[in-house]
C-alpha positions in Angstrom: 45.1 48.7 -10.1 44.7 52.6 -10.5 46.2 54.2 -7.4 43.0 56.6 -6.6 41.2 53.3 -6.7 43.4 51.4 -4.2 43.8 54.6 -1.7 40.0 54.8 -1.2 39.3 51.0 -1.4 42.0 50.7 1.9 40.1 52.7 4.2 36.9 51.3 3.0 37.8 47.5 4.0 38.7 49.1 7.2 35.8 50.5 8.4 33.7 47.9 7.0 35.3 45.6 9.0 35.2 47.9 12.3 31.6 48.3 11.6 31.4 44.2 11.4 33.4 44.1 15.5 31.9 47.3 16.8 28.2 47.9 15.3 26.6 45.4 17.8 28.4 46.5 21.0 26.7 49.9 22.4 23.2 51.5 21.6 23.1 55.2 20.6 25.2 57.1 22.3 25.0 60.5 21.2 27.9 63.5 22.7 26.5 65.4 25.4 27.4 68.5 23.1 24.7 67.4 20.9 22.1 67.1 23.2 19.4 69.8 23.7 19.8 72.3 26.6 16.2 73.5 26.1 13.3 73.0 28.0 10.5 74.0 26.1 8.9 71.2 23.8 9.8 71.0 20.4 8.8 68.3 17.8 11.1 65.8 16.6 10.9 62.4 15.2 11.2 59.0 17.4 14.4 55.9 17.3 13.2 53.5 19.8 13.9 50.2 20.9 11.9 47.9 22.4 12.8 46.9 26.3 13.8 43.6 25.6 15.9 42.3 28.8 18.5 40.2 27.6 19.4 41.2 24.1 22.5 43.8 24.8 21.8 45.9 21.4 20.0 44.0 18.7 16.9 41.2 18.1 14.9 40.6 15.3 11.2 38.7 15.4 11.2 35.5 13.0 7.7 36.3 12.4 6.5 40.2 10.9 3.0 38.5 10.8 2.8 37.3 14.2 4.7 40.4 15.6 2.3 42.6 13.9 -0.9 40.8 15.0 -0.5 42.7 17.8 -0.8 46.3 19.2 2.5 48.6 20.3 1.5 51.5 22.2 3.6 54.6 23.2 2.3 57.2 25.7 4.1 60.5 26.5 3.1 62.1 29.6 4.0 66.0 30.5 2.0 68.1 33.1 -0.4 65.7 34.0 -1.6 65.4 29.7 -1.1 62.1 28.5 -0.7 61.5 24.4 -0.9 57.9 23.2 0.9 57.2 19.6 -0.5 53.8 18.3 3.1 52.4 16.3 1.6 49.1 15.3 -1.9 47.6 15.7 -3.9 44.6 13.7 -1.2 43.9 11.6 -0.3 47.5 10.3 2.4 49.6 10.8 1.0 53.4 11.7 1.5 56.1 9.0 4.2 58.4 9.9 6.3 55.3 11.1 8.5 52.7 9.9 10.5 49.4 11.0 14.3 50.0 11.8 16.0 48.6 8.7 17.0 44.8 9.7 20.5 43.6 10.0 22.3 42.7 6.6 22.8 38.8 7.8 20.3 36.2 6.2 20.1 33.8 9.6 18.2 37.0 10.9 14.4 37.3 11.3 11.8 39.0 9.6 11.2 41.8 11.7 13.8 44.1 14.2 12.4 45.4 17.4 12.9 48.9 16.9 10.7 51.7 14.7 11.2 55.1 13.9 9.0 57.5 13.1 8.9 59.8 10.1 6.4 62.0 11.9 7.5 64.4 14.3 6.5 64.6 17.9 6.3 67.2 20.6 8.7 66.4 23.3 10.7 67.8 25.8 13.3 66.5 28.9 11.1 66.0 31.6 8.0 63.8 29.8 7.5 60.8 30.9 7.4 57.6 28.6 5.0 54.6 28.9 5.3 52.2 26.6 2.9 49.1 25.8 3.1 46.0 23.6 0.4 43.4 23.2 1.7 40.2 22.0 -1.6 37.6 20.8 0.9 34.8 20.0 4.3 33.6 21.7 7.0 35.1 19.4 10.4 33.7 18.3 13.2 35.4 17.9 16.9 35.7 17.2 19.8 38.3 18.0 23.3 37.4 17.5 24.6 35.5 19.9 21.2 34.2 21.2 17.6 33.2 20.2 14.5 32.7 22.2 10.9 33.3 22.5 8.4 36.4 24.6 5.7 34.7 25.5 2.1 36.1 24.6 1.2 38.7 27.2 0.8 42.4 27.7 4.2 44.1 28.3 4.4 47.9 30.1 7.7 49.7 30.5 8.6 53.4 31.9 11.1 55.3 30.8 12.6 58.6 29.3 14.6 59.5 26.4 18.2 58.8 25.9 19.1 61.6 24.6 17.3 64.6 22.7 18.6 66.4 19.7 18.3 69.6 18.3 20.0 71.6 15.2 23.6 70.9 14.5 26.3 73.7 16.0 28.4 74.8 14.0 31.5 73.3 16.3 30.1 69.9 15.2 29.6 70.6 11.9 33.7 72.1 11.6 34.9 68.3 13.5 32.8 66.5 10.8 34.6 68.8 8.2 37.8 68.5 10.0 37.9 64.8 9.9 36.6 64.7 6.3 38.8 67.0 5.2 40.6 64.7 1.8 36.6 64.3 0.6 35.5 66.4 -2.0 34.3 69.8 -0.7 31.0 68.7 -2.0 31.1 65.1 -0.8 31.7 66.8 2.4 28.6 68.6 2.5 26.8 66.1 1.2 28.0 64.2 4.2 26.6 67.1 6.2 23.5 66.9 5.1 22.6 62.6 5.1 23.8 63.5 9.2 21.4 66.3 9.8 19.3 64.3 8.1 19.3 61.1 10.5 20.5 62.9 13.5 18.8 66.5 13.9 15.8 66.7 16.2 15.7 63.4 17.1 14.3 61.6 19.9 15.9 58.8 21.1 14.1 56.3 23.1 16.3 53.2 24.2 16.9 53.9 28.9 13.7 51.7 29.9 12.8 50.7 33.0 10.5 47.5 33.7 12.5 45.6 30.8 10.7 42.6 28.7 12.7 39.0 29.8 13.0 36.6 26.8 12.4 32.9 27.5 16.3 31.8 26.1 16.1 28.7 24.4 19.5 28.8 22.4 22.7 30.7 23.0 23.8 31.3 19.4 22.5 33.3 17.0 22.8 35.0 13.8 26.4 35.5 13.7 28.8 33.2 12.5 31.3 31.8 16.1 34.6 33.4 14.1 32.4 37.3 14.4 31.1 36.4 18.1 34.4 35.8 18.8 35.3 39.1 17.3 32.5 41.2 19.2 33.9 39.8 22.8 37.1 40.6 21.6 36.6 44.1 20.9 34.1 44.6 23.5 36.5 43.2 26.3 39.3 45.8 24.9 37.0 48.2 25.5 35.7 47.4 28.7 39.6 47.4 29.6 40.4 50.9 28.6 40.6 53.0 31.6 38.0 55.8 32.2 39.1 59.3 31.0 39.1 61.7 33.6 35.9 64.1 33.7 38.0 67.3 32.9 38.4 65.0 29.7 35.4 63.3 29.5 33.3 65.3 27.4 35.6 66.4 25.2 36.7 62.6 24.5 33.0 61.0 24.6 32.1 64.4 21.5 35.5 63.3 19.4 35.3 59.6 19.8 31.3 58.9 19.5 30.8 61.2 17.1 31.7 59.3 14.3 30.0 56.5 15.0 26.8 57.4 13.8 28.7 58.7 10.7 30.1 55.4 9.6 26.9 54.0 7.5 27.1 57.4 5.7 30.4 57.5 5.4 30.8 54.1 3.1 28.2 54.8 1.3 30.2 57.8 -0.1 33.6 55.9 0.0 31.6 53.5 -2.1 30.2 56.3 -4.4 33.9 57.4 -4.9 34.8 54.1 -6.0 32.0 53.8 -8.4 33.0 57.3 -10.3 36.5 56.5 -10.0 35.9 53.3 -12.1 33.4 54.9 -14.6 36.1 57.1 -14.9 39.0 54.7 -15.5 37.1 52.5 -17.7 35.9 55.9 -19.9 40.0 56.5 -20.2 40.8 53.3 -21.5 38.3 53.0 -24.1 39.3 56.6 -25.3 43.0 55.3 -25.4 
């Protein structure tokens, strides 16, 4: 095998394996250094997960049609003024919204329990949030470790933003470049651009009170027993690690968690590099 190709494939396999075992362990964790310090409203896009009680991080509904037949409404309350946003209703997802991508597993459901917006909305740290779901039918679903049903009915929850982000600082950009220093400069810039597109000026909504309880019907989900064991082992190791001291907590969080959102992008860039090198090797063999 071409030694350059082998050098790229090895880290690619390591990243893929690590992502499989760790992807479902925690919801989005945005480093404190990236979170806004501004109090005035700014336009941001949304990333939202439904406040289902039992799933720690992932859930899918088995029938897209039945789920979207109801209605999902988000309300933003600021200074006694309420903005109402309908995310989906009567089988249709509203313009400016789309469902989060499904996990790449053949045994998961048809639609994920999260949504993202392409349209921007005014958001501020002091906003109060309300979320209301009307389920017109019992909604069967499945997660990595469980299966269950959300009974038909109307559900409501209140919450706040898990995180609000602004423009990337040069400090964070320099950190990413440092981590990706072995990449070609153009690939470094592409990586930064992808991260900006995915995480700049975002409002993350995953912190809710009054969560909606599922009726659990099975203690097995879409993951194989082997992957479930890997997840439990990884979670156990993370929970057993001592908490950092307050003086270094923010620094460690900034460095440790910043790379998590970048993993899918890094994988894609590494895969692209593999294809380019393979094509060059084939071209060289043909010419010789």
